[in-house]
C-alpha positions in Angstrom: -9.1 -18.2 -42.8 -8.4 -21.1 -40.6 -7.3 -21.2 -37.0 -3.9 -22.6 -38.0 -3.2 -20.0 -40.7 -0.8 -17.1 -40.0 -3.7 -14.7 -40.1 -5.6 -16.7 -37.6 -2.6 -17.0 -35.3 -2.0 -13.2 -35.6 -5.6 -12.4 -34.7 -5.3 -14.5 -31.6 -2.0 -12.9 -30.7 -3.5 -9.4 -31.2 -6.6 -10.3 -29.1 -4.4 -11.8 -26.4 -2.3 -8.6 -26.3 -5.5 -6.5 -26.1 -6.7 -8.5 -23.1 -3.3 -8.4 -21.3 -3.0 -4.7 -21.8 -6.5 -4.2 -20.6 -5.9 -6.2 -17.5 -2.6 -4.3 -16.9 -4.1 -0.9 -17.4 -7.1 -1.6 -15.1 -4.8 -3.1 -12.4 -2.7 0.1 -12.4 -5.9 2.1 -12.1 -7.2 -0.1 -9.3 -4.0 0.1 -7.4 -3.6 3.9 -7.8 -5.6 6.0 -5.3 -7.2 9.0 -7.1 -5.6 12.3 -6.4 -8.6 13.7 -4.6 -8.7 10.7 -2.3 -5.0 10.8 -1.4 -5.6 13.8 0.9 -8.7 12.1 2.4 -6.7 9.0 3.2 -3.8 11.1 4.6 -6.2 13.0 6.8 -7.9 9.8 8.1 -4.5 8.2 8.9 -3.4 11.3 10.6 -6.5 11.3 12.8 -5.9 7.6 13.7 -2.2 8.4 14.5 -3.3 11.1 16.9 -5.7 8.8 18.7 -3.0 6.2 19.0 -0.4 8.7 20.3 -2.9 10.1 22.8 -3.9 6.6 24.0 -0.2 5.7 24.3 0.5 8.9 26.3 -2.4 8.2 28.6 -1.4 4.5 29.1 2.2 5.4 29.9 1.1 8.1 32.4 -1.2 5.6 34.1 1.6 3.0 34.4 4.0 5.6 35.8 1.4 6.9 38.3 0.8 3.4 39.6 4.5 2.8 40.0 4.9 6.1 41.9 1.9 5.4 44.1 3.3 2.0 45.0 6.8 3.5 45.7 5.3 6.3 47.9 3.2 3.7 49.8 6.4 1.6 50.3 8.4 4.4 51.7 5.4 5.5 53.9 5.4 2.0 55.3 9.1 2.3 56.0 8.5 5.5 57.9 5.8 3.8 60.1 8.3 1.1 60.9 11.0 3.6 61.7 8.7 5.5 64.0 7.7 2.2 65.7 11.4 1.5 66.4 12.0 5.0 67.9 11.1 3.9 71.4 13.4 0.9 71.3 16.4 2.9 70.2 19.4 2.7 72.5 22.4 4.9 72.2 23.3 7.8 70.0 24.6 5.6 67.2 21.3 3.8 66.8 19.4 7.0 67.0 21.5 8.7 64.3 21.0 5.7 62.0 17.3 5.8 62.6 17.2 9.5 61.7 19.1 8.9 58.5 16.7 6.1 57.6 13.7 8.4 58.2 15.3 11.3 56.3 16.0 9.1 53.3 12.4 7.8 53.2 11.0 11.3 53.5 13.2 12.6 50.7 12.2 9.7 48.4 8.5 10.3 49.1 8.9 14.1 48.3 10.8 13.3 45.1 8.1 10.9 43.9 5.3 13.2 45.0 6.8 16.0 42.9 6.9 13.6 39.9 3.4 12.5 40.6 2.2 16.1 40.2 3.7 16.2 36.7 2.4 12.7 35.8 -1.1 13.5 37.0 -1.1 16.7 35.0 0.0 14.7 31.9 -2.6 12.0 32.6 -5.4 14.6 32.9 -4.4 16.3 29.7 -4.1 13.0 27.8 -7.6 11.9 29.0 -9.1 15.2 27.9 -7.4 14.9 24.5 -8.6 11.3 24.2 -12.2 12.2 25.0 -12.1 15.1 22.5 -10.9 12.8 19.7 -13.3 10.1 20.7 -16.2 12.6 20.4 -15.3 13.3 16.8 -14.2 9.8 15.9 -17.6 8.7 14.6 -18.0 11.7 12.4 -14.5 11.4 11.1 -14.9 7.7 10.2 -18.3 8.2 8.6 -16.9 11.0 6.4 -13.9 8.9 5.4 -16.0 5.9 4.6 -18.5 7.9 2.6 -15.7 9.4 0.4 -14.0 6.0 0.0 -17.1 3.9 -0.7 -17.4 4.9 -4.4 -13.7 4.2 -5.0 -13.9 0.8 -3.3 -16.9 0.0 -5.5 -14.9 1.0 -8.5 -12.0 -1.1 -7.3 -14.2 -4.1 -7.0 -15.6 -3.5 -10.5 -12.1 -3.3 -11.9 -11.0 -6.4 -10.1 -13.9 -8.3 -11.7 -13.1 -7.0 -15.1 -9.4 -7.9 -14.7 -10.4 -11.4 -13.7 -12.6 -11.7 -16.9 -9.8 -10.4 -19.1 -7.2 -12.7 -17.6 -9.5 -15.7 -18.0 -10.1 -14.9 -21.6 -6.4 -14.4 -22.1 -5.7 -17.8 -20.6 -8.2 -19.4 -22.9 -6.5 -17.8 -26.0 -3.1 -18.9 -24.8 -3.8 -22.6 -25.0 -4.8 -22.1 -28.7 -1.5 -20.5 -29.7 1.5 -22.6 -30.9 4.0 -22.7 -28.1 7.0 -21.3 -30.0 5.0 -18.4 -31.3 3.7 -17.7 -27.8 7.2 -17.8 -26.4 8.2 -15.2 -29.0 5.2 -13.1 -28.1 6.0 -13.2 -24.4 9.7 -12.4 -24.9 8.9 -9.3 -27.1 6.1 -8.2 -24.8 8.5 -8.3 -21.8 11.0 -6.0 -23.6 8.4 -3.7 -25.2 6.1 -2.8 -22.3 3.5 -5.4 -23.2 3.2 -4.5 -26.9 4.5 -7.4 -28.9 2.2 -7.1 -31.8 2.0 -4.0 -34.0 -0.6 -3.1 -36.5 0.5 -2.3 -40.1 -0.5 1.2 -41.0 -0.8 2.5 -44.6 1.1 5.8 -45.0 0.8 6.0 -48.8 -0.8 4.1 -51.8 1.9 1.4 -51.7 3.7 2.3 -48.5 3.1 0.9 -45.1 4.8 1.3 -41.7 4.9 -0.3 -38.3 2.4 1.5 -36.1 4.5 1.1 -33.0 7.9 2.4 -34.2 6.7 4.2 -37.4 9.5 2.7 -39.5 8.4 2.1 -43.1 8.3 -1.5 -44.3 10.2 -2.8 -47.3 8.0 -3.5 -50.4 8.8 -7.2 -50.2 7.8 -7.4 -46.6 4.6 -5.6 -47.4 3.9 -8.1 -50.2 4.5 -11.0 -47.8 2.1 -9.5 -45.3 -0.6 -9.1 -47.9 -0.2 -12.8 -48.9 -0.1 -13.9 -45.3 2.7 -16.3 -46.0 4.2 -16.4 -42.5 4.5 -14.6 -39.2 6.6 -11.5 -39.8 8.4 -9.1 -37.5 9.2 -5.4 -37.9 12.8 -5.1 -39.0 13.3 -2.1 -36.7 11.5 -2.8 -33.4 11.2 -6.6 -33.9 7.5 -6.6 -33.0 5.2 -9.1 -34.7 3.4 -7.4 -37.5 -0.4 -7.6 -37.8 -2.4 -6.5 -40.8 -6.2 -6.8 -40.5 -6.7 -6.4 -44.2 -7.5 -2.7 -44.4 -5.7 -0.2 -46.5 -3.6 -2.5 -48.7 -4.3 -2.5 -52.4 
């Protein structure tokens, strides 16, 4: 059997298909988180989300508290200035305007002090929640990393095996005639990666395509046995491959 014979070409095609299917299967496995780790990942992400939400709530409360403190201080300064002007007031009109100014500042201070009470309570609770989550953060992360470590090692192993399979596939590709390779790729794309089907003996003189299970015509079977050319299943159009076993 020579490399340029139909049999040699079919062997290379079949090996190429095995390598590509192996790489595809392992890539799917690598990219799919095992069921028991889905919940582990979800719990860890939920914990991280809670920490982010609490930190955000604390930061927003701190910002608002600083704003309110500044506003209260500003209105307090206005009151001082108003009180300082009281002695210099002349006439009822100026006095009424001053009282209005003082009343406005006092009302604004009360409004902001009321909001400050709410904000300070929110801030206190957020800080307490943040401290509680921080206290368990190390334990949560260690538990998560411990459970994920084995899977990450498995992913790394699969990635290495995929790289080897793809490299071997690339080496085989350059040894296959371009037209045959194009036919292989076209069928593989339409048939979920399976472009080459083994011939299976289902009787003393009867064979079938192992992929679609349709029986082969006697003449097609004879041609396969003689390895005259590259043949395709008349039903599913896959390239037929016989390794020499089972035929009389």
